[in-house]
DRENBA-621976 format. One line per field, with one value per residue: residue in three letters; chain; y, x, z of N, C-alpha, C in turn. Coordinates in steps of 0.2 Angstrom, whole numbers, plus 5000, padded with zeros to 4 digits. Example, Ala and Ser with C-alpha at 12.3 -4.5 7.8 and 13.67 -1.06 7.14 Angstrom:
<recs>
aa = (ALA, SER)
ch = (A, A)
npy = (4972, 4989)
npx = (5066, 5064)
npz = (5039, 5035)
capy = (4978, 4995)
capx = (5062, 5068)
capz = (5039, 5036)
cpy = (4984, 5000)
cpx = (5066, 5064)
cpz = (5039, 5039)
</recs>
This chain:
<recs>
aa = (MET, ALA, LEU, ARG, ILE, ALA, HIS, ARG, LEU, PRO, ARG, VAL, ALA, VAL, VAL, GLY, VAL, VAL, LEU, LEU, LEU, ALA, SER, ALA, THR, LEU, ALA, VAL, GLY, ALA, ALA, LYS, ARG, LEU, THR, ALA, VAL, PRO, LYS, SER, ALA, PRO, ALA, PRO, LEU, THR, ALA, PRO, THR, LEU, VAL, VAL, PRO, ASP, VAL, ALA, GLY, GLN, ALA, PHE, VAL, PHE, ALA, LYS, GLY, SER, LEU, GLU, ASP, THR, GLY, PHE, ALA, TRP, ARG, VAL, THR, GLY, SER, VAL, HIS, GLY, TYR, ALA, ALA, ASN, LYS, VAL, ALA, GLY, GLN, SER, PRO, ALA, ALA, GLY, THR, VAL, VAL, ARG, ASP, THR, GLY, ALA, PRO, THR, ILE, THR, VAL, THR, LEU, ALA, ARG, THR, GLY, TYR, PRO, GLU, LYS, GLY, GLU, PRO, GLU, ASP, VAL, SER, PRO, TYR, LEU, GLY, THR, ALA, LEU, GLU, PRO, ILE, ALA, LEU, ARG, LYS, ALA, ALA, ALA, SER, VAL, ALA, PRO, ALA, PRO, LEU, THR, ARG, ILE, GLY, ALA, GLU, LYS, LYS, ALA, ALA, THR, PRO, LYS, LYS, SER, GLU, PRO, LYS, VAL, THR, ALA, PRO, LYS, THR, ARG, PRO, ALA, ALA, PHE, VAL, LEU, ALA, ASN, ALA, PRO, LYS, GLU, PRO, LEU, LYS, GLU, MET, PRO, LEU, PRO, GLN, ARG, ALA, ARG, LEU, LEU, SER, SER, TRP, ILE, ALA, ALA, HIS, PRO, LYS, PRO, THR, SER, ALA, THR, VAL, ARG, HIS, PHE, LEU, PHE, GLN, HIS, ALA, TRP, ILE, VAL, THR, GLY, ALA, SER, PHE, GLY, TRP, TRP, HIS, GLY, ALA, GLU, ALA, LEU, ARG, GLU, LEU, ILE, ALA, ALA, ASP, ARG, LEU, VAL, GLU, ARG, ARG, TRP, GLY, ILE, GLY, LYS, LYS, SER, GLU, LEU, VAL, ALA, ARG, ARG, ALA, LEU, ALA, GLU, VAL, GLU, ALA, ARG, MET, LYS)
ch = (A, A, A, A, A, A, A, A, A, A, A, A, A, A, A, A, A, A, A, A, A, A, A, A, A, A, A, A, A, A, A, A, A, A, A, A, A, A, A, A, A, A, A, A, A, A, A, A, A, A, A, A, A, A, A, A, A, A, A, A, A, A, A, A, A, A, A, A, A, A, A, A, A, A, A, A, A, A, A, A, A, A, A, A, A, A, A, A, A, A, A, A, A, A, A, A, A, A, A, A, A, A, A, A, A, A, A, A, A, A, A, A, A, A, A, A, A, A, A, A, A, A, A, A, A, A, A, A, A, A, A, A, A, A, A, A, A, A, A, A, A, A, A, A, A, A, A, A, A, A, A, A, A, A, A, A, A, A, A, A, A, A, A, A, A, A, A, A, A, A, A, A, A, A, A, A, A, A, A, A, A, A, A, A, A, A, A, A, A, A, A, A, A, A, A, A, A, A, A, A, A, A, A, A, A, A, A, A, A, A, A, A, A, A, A, A, A, A, A, A, A, A, A, A, A, A, A, A, A, A, A, A, A, A, A, A, A, A, A, A, A, A, A, A, A, A, A, A, A, A, A, A, A, A, A, A, A, A, A, A, A, A, A, A, A, A, A, A, A, A, A, A, A, A, A, A, A)
npy = (4398, 4396, 4396, 4410, 4416, 4411, 4417, 4431, 4431, 4434, 4448, 4454, 4451, 4458, 4472, 4472, 4472, 4484, 4493, 4490, 4494, 4508, 4512, 4510, 4519, 4531, 4531, 4531, 4543, 4552, 4549, 4554, 4568, 4570, 4567, 4577, 4590, 4607, 4615, 4627, 4639, 4655, 4671, 4681, 4695, 4711, 4725, 4742, 4755, 4770, 4782, 4793, 4810, 4821, 4836, 4845, 4861, 4867, 4880, 4883, 4884, 4876, 4864, 4859, 4857, 4847, 4836, 4834, 4831, 4818, 4810, 4812, 4819, 4833, 4842, 4856, 4859, 4867, 4884, 4892, 4896, 4890, 4899, 4905, 4909, 4904, 4892, 4874, 4867, 4855, 4838, 4824, 4807, 4804, 4809, 4797, 4786, 4772, 4769, 4763, 4764, 4771, 4780, 4794, 4797, 4806, 4818, 4826, 4843, 4855, 4873, 4886, 4904, 4915, 4929, 4934, 4943, 4938, 4934, 4934, 4921, 4909, 4892, 4877, 4864, 4851, 4853, 4842, 4828, 4819, 4802, 4788, 4786, 4773, 4767, 4755, 4742, 4738, 4723, 4719, 4715, 4700, 4700, 4694, 4684, 4687, 4675, 4672, 4677, 4665, 4660, 4656, 4642, 4646, 4657, 4672, 4688, 4703, 4719, 4732, 4747, 4763, 4773, 4787, 4801, 4814, 4831, 4839, 4851, 4862, 4869, 4885, 4886, 4896, 4908, 4923, 4934, 4943, 4953, 4959, 4952, 4954, 4941, 4931, 4915, 4907, 4903, 4886, 4877, 4864, 4863, 4866, 4881, 4896, 4902, 4891, 4881, 4887, 4887, 4874, 4871, 4877, 4868, 4856, 4858, 4860, 4847, 4841, 4841, 4841, 4846, 4838, 4833, 4830, 4836, 4849, 4851, 4849, 4860, 4871, 4870, 4871, 4884, 4892, 4889, 4896, 4909, 4912, 4910, 4920, 4931, 4931, 4935, 4927, 4921, 4928, 4930, 4939, 4936, 4923, 4925, 4932, 4922, 4913, 4920, 4918, 4904, 4904, 4910, 4900, 4889, 4896, 4895, 4882, 4874, 4882, 4888, 4898, 4912, 4919, 4914, 4921, 4934, 4934, 4932, 4943, 4953, 4949, 4950, 4964, 4968, 4962, 4969, 4982, 4981, 4978, 4990)
npx = (4047, 4054, 4067, 4068, 4068, 4080, 4089, 4088, 4092, 4107, 4107, 4099, 4106, 4118, 4113, 4109, 4121, 4126, 4117, 4119, 4132, 4131, 4123, 4131, 4142, 4135, 4131, 4144, 4148, 4139, 4141, 4154, 4151, 4143, 4152, 4162, 4173, 4174, 4190, 4195, 4188, 4180, 4187, 4183, 4173, 4179, 4175, 4176, 4187, 4191, 4203, 4205, 4209, 4222, 4217, 4218, 4222, 4223, 4218, 4200, 4194, 4204, 4204, 4191, 4191, 4201, 4194, 4183, 4190, 4195, 4185, 4175, 4161, 4157, 4154, 4151, 4153, 4150, 4154, 4160, 4158, 4158, 4168, 4179, 4192, 4193, 4201, 4204, 4201, 4199, 4195, 4184, 4182, 4199, 4214, 4219, 4211, 4204, 4189, 4173, 4169, 4155, 4149, 4149, 4156, 4154, 4163, 4167, 4170, 4178, 4180, 4191, 4194, 4204, 4207, 4207, 4196, 4179, 4172, 4159, 4147, 4145, 4149, 4143, 4140, 4143, 4143, 4135, 4125, 4130, 4135, 4133, 4145, 4157, 4168, 4182, 4189, 4206, 4215, 4231, 4243, 4253, 4270, 4278, 4289, 4293, 4294, 4309, 4311, 4309, 4322, 4326, 4338, 4352, 4347, 4350, 4355, 4350, 4355, 4350, 4343, 4344, 4329, 4323, 4320, 4308, 4310, 4308, 4297, 4304, 4300, 4303, 4314, 4312, 4299, 4295, 4283, 4270, 4264, 4261, 4249, 4239, 4238, 4236, 4237, 4253, 4261, 4260, 4275, 4276, 4267, 4263, 4268, 4257, 4256, 4260, 4251, 4240, 4243, 4244, 4230, 4224, 4229, 4224, 4210, 4209, 4211, 4199, 4185, 4172, 4160, 4158, 4150, 4161, 4173, 4169, 4169, 4181, 4188, 4182, 4187, 4201, 4201, 4196, 4207, 4217, 4213, 4211, 4223, 4231, 4225, 4229, 4242, 4252, 4266, 4269, 4255, 4248, 4252, 4247, 4234, 4231, 4234, 4224, 4212, 4214, 4212, 4198, 4191, 4194, 4186, 4174, 4173, 4174, 4166, 4154, 4153, 4159, 4159, 4155, 4166, 4176, 4174, 4176, 4189, 4195, 4191, 4198, 4211, 4212, 4212, 4224, 4234, 4232, 4236, 4249, 4255)
npz = (4844, 4856, 4851, 4848, 4859, 4865, 4857, 4860, 4873, 4875, 4872, 4881, 4893, 4891, 4891, 4905, 4911, 4907, 4913, 4926, 4929, 4926, 4936, 4947, 4944, 4946, 4959, 4966, 4961, 4968, 4981, 4983, 4981, 4992, 5002, 4999, 5005, 5007, 5002, 5008, 5018, 5014, 5018, 5032, 5031, 5035, 5044, 5038, 5045, 5053, 5059, 5071, 5069, 5076, 5082, 5092, 5098, 5086, 5075, 5073, 5060, 5053, 5060, 5058, 5045, 5043, 5050, 5042, 5030, 5033, 5034, 5045, 5054, 5064, 5080, 5090, 5107, 5123, 5129, 5121, 5105, 5087, 5079, 5066, 5070, 5083, 5094, 5096, 5110, 5116, 5112, 5108, 5103, 5109, 5100, 5088, 5091, 5086, 5075, 5071, 5053, 5051, 5042, 5043, 5057, 5072, 5079, 5094, 5099, 5110, 5112, 5113, 5116, 5106, 5106, 5095, 5084, 5083, 5069, 5057, 5056, 5068, 5067, 5073, 5070, 5059, 5041, 5036, 5040, 5054, 5060, 5070, 5083, 5085, 5094, 5092, 5101, 5100, 5099, 5107, 5095, 5094, 5093, 5079, 5069, 5052, 5039, 5030, 5013, 4999, 4989, 4972, 4968, 4960, 4954, 4946, 4952, 4950, 4947, 4957, 4951, 4953, 4956, 4946, 4955, 4957, 4957, 4973, 4980, 4992, 5006, 5014, 5028, 5038, 5039, 5038, 5046, 5037, 5043, 5060, 5071, 5084, 5096, 5086, 5079, 5076, 5060, 5055, 5053, 5048, 5038, 5021, 5013, 5010, 4997, 4989, 4992, 4986, 4973, 4971, 4973, 4961, 4951, 4955, 4954, 4940, 4936, 4939, 4932, 4934, 4947, 4963, 4979, 4987, 4981, 4981, 4994, 4998, 4990, 4997, 5009, 5007, 5003, 5014, 5022, 5016, 5015, 5029, 5034, 5028, 5033, 5046, 5044, 5039, 5030, 5015, 5012, 5004, 4991, 4990, 4990, 4979, 4970, 4974, 4970, 4957, 4956, 4961, 4949, 4940, 4945, 4944, 4930, 4926, 4936, 4938, 4950, 4964, 4964, 4976, 4984, 4978, 4981, 4994, 4995, 4989, 4997, 5009, 5003, 5001, 5014, 5019, 5012, 5016, 5030, 5028, 5024)
capy = (4403, 4394, 4398, 4417, 4418, 4409, 4422, 4437, 4431, 4438, 4456, 4456, 4450, 4464, 4477, 4472, 4473, 4491, 4497, 4489, 4499, 4514, 4514, 4510, 4525, 4536, 4530, 4533, 4551, 4555, 4548, 4559, 4574, 4571, 4568, 4582, 4596, 4613, 4616, 4633, 4644, 4662, 4675, 4684, 4702, 4716, 4732, 4748, 4759, 4776, 4784, 4800, 4814, 4826, 4843, 4850, 4867, 4870, 4885, 4879, 4884, 4871, 4858, 4856, 4854, 4840, 4831, 4832, 4827, 4811, 4806, 4813, 4825, 4836, 4847, 4861, 4859, 4871, 4890, 4895, 4894, 4889, 4905, 4902, 4910, 4901, 4886, 4868, 4866, 4847, 4833, 4817, 4804, 4807, 4807, 4790, 4781, 4768, 4769, 4759, 4769, 4772, 4785, 4800, 4797, 4812, 4820, 4832, 4847, 4861, 4878, 4892, 4910, 4917, 4936, 4937, 4945, 4932, 4937, 4930, 4917, 4903, 4885, 4873, 4857, 4850, 4854, 4836, 4824, 4815, 4796, 4785, 4785, 4766, 4765, 4748, 4740, 4733, 4719, 4720, 4709, 4697, 4700, 4688, 4686, 4686, 4671, 4675, 4675, 4659, 4661, 4650, 4641, 4648, 4663, 4678, 4694, 4709, 4725, 4737, 4753, 4768, 4777, 4794, 4805, 4820, 4836, 4841, 4858, 4862, 4875, 4888, 4884, 4902, 4912, 4929, 4935, 4948, 4959, 4956, 4953, 4951, 4934, 4927, 4909, 4906, 4898, 4879, 4876, 4858, 4863, 4870, 4889, 4898, 4902, 4884, 4878, 4891, 4885, 4866, 4871, 4877, 4862, 4851, 4860, 4859, 4840, 4839, 4845, 4841, 4846, 4833, 4836, 4829, 4840, 4856, 4852, 4850, 4867, 4876, 4869, 4874, 4892, 4895, 4889, 4901, 4916, 4913, 4911, 4926, 4936, 4930, 4938, 4922, 4922, 4929, 4929, 4942, 4932, 4917, 4927, 4932, 4914, 4910, 4923, 4915, 4897, 4905, 4911, 4894, 4886, 4898, 4894, 4874, 4872, 4886, 4891, 4902, 4920, 4921, 4914, 4926, 4940, 4933, 4932, 4949, 4956, 4948, 4953, 4971, 4969, 4961, 4974, 4988, 4979, 4977, 4996)
capx = (4047, 4060, 4074, 4068, 4070, 4086, 4092, 4088, 4095, 4113, 4107, 4096, 4112, 4122, 4109, 4108, 4127, 4127, 4113, 4122, 4139, 4130, 4120, 4137, 4145, 4131, 4131, 4151, 4149, 4134, 4145, 4159, 4148, 4141, 4158, 4167, 4174, 4178, 4197, 4196, 4182, 4181, 4189, 4177, 4173, 4181, 4171, 4180, 4188, 4194, 4207, 4203, 4215, 4223, 4216, 4219, 4227, 4222, 4213, 4194, 4194, 4208, 4202, 4185, 4192, 4204, 4190, 4180, 4194, 4197, 4179, 4171, 4157, 4159, 4150, 4155, 4150, 4153, 4151, 4163, 4155, 4162, 4171, 4185, 4198, 4194, 4205, 4202, 4204, 4198, 4192, 4182, 4187, 4206, 4217, 4222, 4206, 4200, 4182, 4170, 4166, 4148, 4146, 4152, 4156, 4153, 4168, 4165, 4176, 4177, 4184, 4193, 4194, 4211, 4208, 4206, 4189, 4174, 4168, 4154, 4142, 4147, 4147, 4143, 4139, 4146, 4137, 4131, 4123, 4134, 4132, 4135, 4153, 4158, 4176, 4184, 4195, 4211, 4220, 4239, 4246, 4259, 4276, 4279, 4295, 4291, 4298, 4313, 4308, 4312, 4325, 4327, 4344, 4355, 4344, 4354, 4354, 4350, 4358, 4345, 4344, 4340, 4324, 4324, 4315, 4306, 4312, 4303, 4297, 4305, 4297, 4308, 4314, 4309, 4294, 4294, 4276, 4269, 4262, 4260, 4242, 4239, 4234, 4235, 4242, 4259, 4260, 4263, 4279, 4275, 4262, 4265, 4267, 4251, 4256, 4261, 4245, 4235, 4244, 4241, 4223, 4222, 4230, 4218, 4203, 4210, 4211, 4193, 4181, 4164, 4159, 4154, 4150, 4168, 4177, 4167, 4170, 4189, 4189, 4180, 4192, 4208, 4200, 4196, 4214, 4222, 4210, 4212, 4231, 4234, 4223, 4233, 4248, 4256, 4271, 4267, 4249, 4245, 4253, 4243, 4227, 4231, 4234, 4218, 4207, 4214, 4208, 4191, 4189, 4194, 4181, 4168, 4172, 4173, 4160, 4149, 4152, 4164, 4159, 4155, 4172, 4181, 4173, 4179, 4197, 4197, 4190, 4204, 4218, 4212, 4213, 4231, 4238, 4231, 4240, 4256, 4258)
capz = (4850, 4860, 4847, 4847, 4866, 4866, 4853, 4863, 4879, 4876, 4872, 4889, 4898, 4890, 4894, 4911, 4914, 4906, 4918, 4933, 4929, 4926, 4943, 4951, 4944, 4949, 4966, 4968, 4961, 4972, 4987, 4982, 4981, 4998, 5006, 4998, 5010, 5004, 5004, 5012, 5019, 5012, 5023, 5035, 5029, 5040, 5043, 5037, 5051, 5053, 5064, 5074, 5069, 5081, 5080, 5097, 5098, 5079, 5074, 5072, 5053, 5051, 5063, 5055, 5038, 5044, 5052, 5036, 5025, 5035, 5034, 5051, 5056, 5070, 5083, 5095, 5114, 5128, 5129, 5116, 5098, 5081, 5075, 5063, 5074, 5090, 5094, 5098, 5118, 5118, 5107, 5110, 5107, 5108, 5093, 5087, 5092, 5079, 5076, 5065, 5048, 5051, 5037, 5045, 5064, 5074, 5084, 5098, 5100, 5114, 5109, 5117, 5112, 5106, 5107, 5088, 5083, 5081, 5064, 5054, 5059, 5071, 5064, 5079, 5068, 5053, 5036, 5034, 5046, 5057, 5062, 5077, 5085, 5088, 5095, 5092, 5105, 5096, 5103, 5105, 5091, 5096, 5088, 5074, 5064, 5046, 5036, 5025, 5006, 4997, 4982, 4968, 4968, 4954, 4951, 4945, 4955, 4946, 4951, 4958, 4947, 4957, 4952, 4945, 4959, 4955, 4961, 4977, 4982, 4998, 5010, 5018, 5035, 5041, 5036, 5042, 5045, 5033, 5048, 5067, 5073, 5091, 5097, 5080, 5079, 5071, 5055, 5056, 5048, 5045, 5032, 5015, 5012, 5008, 4989, 4986, 4993, 4982, 4967, 4970, 4972, 4955, 4948, 4958, 4951, 4933, 4935, 4941, 4928, 4937, 4954, 4967, 4986, 4990, 4978, 4983, 5001, 4997, 4988, 5002, 5015, 5006, 5001, 5020, 5025, 5014, 5017, 5036, 5036, 5026, 5037, 5052, 5043, 5038, 5025, 5008, 5011, 4998, 4985, 4990, 4990, 4972, 4967, 4976, 4966, 4950, 4957, 4961, 4942, 4937, 4948, 4941, 4923, 4926, 4940, 4938, 4957, 4966, 4964, 4982, 4987, 4975, 4984, 5000, 4994, 4986, 5003, 5013, 5000, 5003, 5021, 5021, 5009, 5021, 5035, 5026, 5023)
cpy = (4402, 4397, 4406, 4420, 4417, 4415, 4429, 4437, 4435, 4446, 4457, 4456, 4456, 4471, 4478, 4473, 4481, 4495, 4496, 4494, 4505, 4517, 4514, 4517, 4531, 4536, 4532, 4541, 4554, 4554, 4553, 4566, 4576, 4571, 4573, 4588, 4601, 4614, 4621, 4637, 4651, 4666, 4679, 4692, 4706, 4723, 4737, 4752, 4766, 4778, 4792, 4805, 4819, 4833, 4848, 4855, 4870, 4875, 4881, 4879, 4878, 4864, 4855, 4854, 4848, 4835, 4829, 4829, 4820, 4807, 4807, 4819, 4827, 4840, 4850, 4861, 4865, 4879, 4894, 4892, 4893, 4894, 4903, 4903, 4907, 4894, 4880, 4867, 4859, 4844, 4827, 4814, 4807, 4805, 4800, 4785, 4778, 4767, 4766, 4765, 4768, 4777, 4791, 4801, 4804, 4813, 4826, 4836, 4853, 4866, 4882, 4898, 4912, 4925, 4939, 4938, 4939, 4935, 4932, 4926, 4911, 4896, 4880, 4866, 4857, 4851, 4848, 4832, 4819, 4808, 4794, 4784, 4778, 4765, 4757, 4747, 4735, 4729, 4719, 4714, 4707, 4698, 4694, 4689, 4683, 4681, 4674, 4673, 4670, 4662, 4655, 4649, 4642, 4654, 4669, 4684, 4700, 4715, 4730, 4744, 4758, 4772, 4784, 4797, 4812, 4826, 4838, 4848, 4859, 4869, 4879, 4886, 4890, 4906, 4918, 4931, 4942, 4954, 4955, 4957, 4950, 4945, 4930, 4921, 4910, 4901, 4892, 4878, 4869, 4857, 4868, 4877, 4890, 4898, 4895, 4881, 4881, 4888, 4878, 4866, 4872, 4871, 4856, 4852, 4859, 4851, 4837, 4843, 4846, 4842, 4841, 4836, 4835, 4835, 4847, 4857, 4853, 4857, 4871, 4876, 4872, 4882, 4894, 4894, 4895, 4908, 4918, 4914, 4917, 4932, 4936, 4933, 4933, 4924, 4922, 4928, 4933, 4939, 4926, 4919, 4929, 4926, 4911, 4913, 4919, 4908, 4899, 4906, 4905, 4890, 4889, 4896, 4886, 4872, 4876, 4890, 4895, 4909, 4922, 4921, 4919, 4933, 4940, 4934, 4939, 4954, 4955, 4951, 4960, 4973, 4968, 4966, 4980, 4987, 4980, 4984, 4999)
cpx = (4053, 4067, 4074, 4070, 4077, 4091, 4093, 4091, 4103, 4112, 4103, 4102, 4116, 4119, 4109, 4115, 4128, 4124, 4117, 4128, 4137, 4127, 4126, 4141, 4142, 4131, 4138, 4150, 4144, 4138, 4150, 4157, 4146, 4147, 4163, 4167, 4177, 4186, 4198, 4189, 4184, 4182, 4184, 4179, 4175, 4178, 4177, 4181, 4191, 4198, 4206, 4209, 4216, 4222, 4216, 4224, 4226, 4217, 4206, 4193, 4198, 4206, 4196, 4187, 4197, 4200, 4186, 4183, 4196, 4191, 4174, 4167, 4159, 4154, 4154, 4150, 4153, 4151, 4154, 4160, 4160, 4164, 4177, 4191, 4199, 4198, 4202, 4205, 4204, 4194, 4190, 4180, 4194, 4209, 4220, 4217, 4203, 4193, 4179, 4167, 4159, 4145, 4150, 4152, 4157, 4159, 4166, 4171, 4174, 4182, 4186, 4194, 4202, 4212, 4207, 4199, 4185, 4170, 4164, 4149, 4145, 4145, 4148, 4142, 4141, 4140, 4133, 4130, 4128, 4131, 4135, 4143, 4154, 4165, 4176, 4190, 4200, 4215, 4227, 4241, 4252, 4265, 4278, 4285, 4292, 4297, 4303, 4311, 4312, 4316, 4327, 4335, 4347, 4352, 4350, 4351, 4354, 4351, 4352, 4347, 4340, 4335, 4325, 4318, 4313, 4308, 4306, 4304, 4298, 4303, 4303, 4308, 4311, 4304, 4292, 4286, 4276, 4267, 4261, 4253, 4242, 4235, 4233, 4240, 4247, 4257, 4264, 4268, 4279, 4270, 4265, 4264, 4260, 4252, 4256, 4254, 4239, 4237, 4242, 4234, 4221, 4223, 4225, 4212, 4203, 4209, 4204, 4187, 4174, 4165, 4156, 4154, 4157, 4172, 4175, 4169, 4178, 4191, 4188, 4185, 4199, 4207, 4200, 4203, 4218, 4220, 4212, 4220, 4233, 4231, 4226, 4240, 4254, 4261, 4268, 4259, 4245, 4246, 4249, 4236, 4226, 4230, 4227, 4212, 4208, 4210, 4200, 4188, 4189, 4188, 4174, 4167, 4171, 4167, 4154, 4148, 4158, 4164, 4159, 4162, 4177, 4180, 4177, 4187, 4199, 4196, 4196, 4210, 4218, 4214, 4221, 4235, 4238, 4236, 4248, 4259, 4261)
cpz = (4854, 4858, 4848, 4854, 4868, 4862, 4856, 4870, 4880, 4876, 4878, 4893, 4897, 4893, 4901, 4914, 4913, 4911, 4925, 4933, 4929, 4933, 4948, 4951, 4946, 4956, 4969, 4967, 4966, 4979, 4987, 4983, 4988, 5003, 5005, 5002, 5007, 5007, 5009, 5012, 5017, 5019, 5026, 5033, 5035, 5039, 5042, 5044, 5049, 5059, 5066, 5073, 5075, 5079, 5086, 5097, 5091, 5080, 5071, 5064, 5050, 5053, 5060, 5049, 5039, 5046, 5046, 5031, 5027, 5036, 5040, 5050, 5062, 5073, 5089, 5101, 5118, 5126, 5123, 5109, 5093, 5077, 5072, 5067, 5080, 5088, 5097, 5105, 5119, 5112, 5111, 5105, 5106, 5102, 5093, 5089, 5086, 5080, 5070, 5060, 5047, 5046, 5038, 5054, 5067, 5080, 5088, 5100, 5105, 5111, 5114, 5113, 5112, 5106, 5100, 5087, 5080, 5076, 5061, 5058, 5062, 5067, 5070, 5077, 5062, 5047, 5033, 5040, 5048, 5059, 5068, 5078, 5088, 5088, 5095, 5096, 5101, 5101, 5101, 5101, 5093, 5091, 5085, 5070, 5057, 5043, 5031, 5018, 5004, 4990, 4979, 4968, 4960, 4950, 4951, 4949, 4951, 4950, 4951, 4955, 4951, 4953, 4952, 4950, 4956, 4959, 4966, 4979, 4989, 5001, 5013, 5025, 5040, 5037, 5040, 5041, 5041, 5037, 5054, 5069, 5080, 5092, 5092, 5080, 5074, 5066, 5056, 5051, 5045, 5039, 5027, 5016, 5009, 4999, 4986, 4987, 4988, 4974, 4965, 4969, 4965, 4950, 4949, 4954, 4944, 4931, 4937, 4938, 4930, 4945, 4957, 4975, 4989, 4988, 4980, 4990, 5002, 4996, 4993, 5008, 5014, 5005, 5009, 5023, 5023, 5016, 5025, 5038, 5034, 5031, 5044, 5051, 5042, 5031, 5019, 5006, 5005, 4992, 4984, 4988, 4982, 4968, 4968, 4972, 4959, 4950, 4957, 4954, 4939, 4939, 4944, 4934, 4922, 4930, 4940, 4945, 4958, 4966, 4971, 4986, 4984, 4979, 4991, 5000, 4992, 4993, 5008, 5010, 5002, 5010, 5024, 5018, 5013, 5027, 5034, 5025, 5029)
</recs>
């Protein structure tokens, strides 16, 4: 019996040492996990923002399209209602104001009459529901000097090869009116000519085979711009309307809509051609 116990003592000692080392390792690992500090905290999420565009002085048909294209809703206040030919006399908030993107922040506009006939039904609210307007007060950022980029010693400088630029379509500096219409706003030369806008609209439709709320809204805005500008006597309006009718037919084939828009464009073309005689 004594010999058996003496024979087993070395094994018991070895097992004890192994258990002692294992417990020490676990304790050190747990201590490291408890004292570990993350190297860097995740960057805080920033809320998306929008910048209010400048629509003061624009014809209402163009102003509402600009607001919708930049993500805003709108509503008309005051005694003058939202007819296409009326112009924006004031807007709130002012252009350049940074607001939180709440979905479709609502911009308020007041209109003034231009003397051009108020045709059709007035639109005093945007075609979709607006959301809360939450302006953001921006702090003035202190000017800071950006550090010079580091360059590796001995790195060879490669000669910069000029990139081939695609030819740009330049708009004419002067655009004589097709006809003179009393109190009609002048064509803004900073915008592309009507025929070019109509051709680009056809190309854009061809690149969008399926309609969505955003694409339909874009199409209707561009369509209203061309029809209204041509009705004001803007440069080559009749040509633009013919291009627009082709775009309407393309929309009918691809999206299954646009018949009403084509009738509007054809009616406008007849009026423009009659005024040009």
